[in-house]
C-alpha angles and dihedrals in degrees: 000000000000106000090214092058112087101188119103126192120233089256092058094054113092102178137355116270118212123210137195119203126202116232135184103249142065145204118256123182089347094306127109112241130185127033097285091223123154117252120247120288112299136147088236099055096098141012128222117216128192116226097263092047091048092050090051090048092051092047092050092045091048089056091049094054094039099250094129 
């Protein structure tokens, strides 16, 4: 595989990868405010989570907001 080629075929993908992106915006009093646009290019603008890590994150976040 060419390391400069970022396209993977379906056969090469083992598990889904979840990502969270940071945006400029927020929610106030139940309403979206701001433009919700992504910041400029940076290696810290998003995080990639493997399925088991994503599941753990969701479980912990659910506890924090009282969903479980």
